[in-house]
C-alpha positions, 0 to 999 in steps of 0.5 A: 864880181859879175861883168854886169855889176862891173859895168854898172859900177863903171856907169855910176862913176861916169855919172849916168842918170838913174832913169837910163837903167829903166829904158829897155834895149831892143831885146829887153833890159840889159843886165846892168839895168836889171841890177839897177832895178833890183837895187831900187826894189830892195830900197823900196822894201827897206823903206816899207819895213821902216814905215811908221804904223802911225803918223807922228802924233796920231792917237786912237780915238773911238770917233775914228772912221775907217777909210774905204779905198778902191781895190786896185789888185796890187799890194805894196809890201816889202816882200813883193819888192824883194821878190821883184828884186830877186827876179831882176837879179836872176835875169841879170845872172842869166844874161851873164851866164849866156855871155860866159857860154858864148864868149868864154875868155875872149877879150872884150876888145874883140867881142865888142866889134861886130863881125859884120863891121869887121868882115863886111865887104858888100851887100844890100836890102832884100825883100825880107831884110838884107844881105851882107857879104863877108870876106872869106876871113870870117870863116870857117862857119863854126867860128863865124857863128860863134863870133855872132852869138858872142857879140849878141850876148855881149850887147846884153850886158850893158851900154854898148854904143851899138844902137845901130847894130842889126844883130840887136834887133828882136827876132832877127835871123841869120842864114849863112852860105859861103864859098872860097872867096866870100860868105853871104849872110841873109838877115831877116826879122820876124816883125815885118815892120822892123824890115826898114830898120834892119836895112838901115842898120845893115847899111850902117854896118857896111858903111863902117866896114868900108871906112875901116877898110879904106883906113887900113889900105891908107895905112899900108906901106 
């Protein structure tokens, strides 16, 4: 069973409304949403396959006239719906594969925590986006970039409660530079209209990181 299918089954057990599967995330449909839409396309195809050729009680008559309808450029056939179902399942499989490549066997409880929240110690808005300062524990660079890539791949599997994560914005770019005591990440986004949202989400992550650090200090003996 793929991870995205497991997530879809969990959502179904929780009574999630079907319409939620059609709402795309910031970077597009999640894997579980693709699967839900593929299932609906298959159901529609099955309905068309069993659709009666005539209305009950209808008979052929020489007086029957053809009805002309306007051409809309689409044809509602079972094969077309099955084709769309294959497309959605293929996209879900691609997202699953991207997760496997980025995260491997890393436990879900680790990949579900944003490195920005885990290591963040400061930062603020910039002209093109925002900066986040991470503790040196976030390094080395290869590990940090791997954790960022894995977290982004995890968010594309299904519902993640990460609507405020800056890494989930479309067209976001992360540039890193580090030293012995801290690592600075510069976050920018392709669409200038998303800069305020990027800054808001960055501030949110820093607030979460600050609360976590405060709780950790309070729990220390």
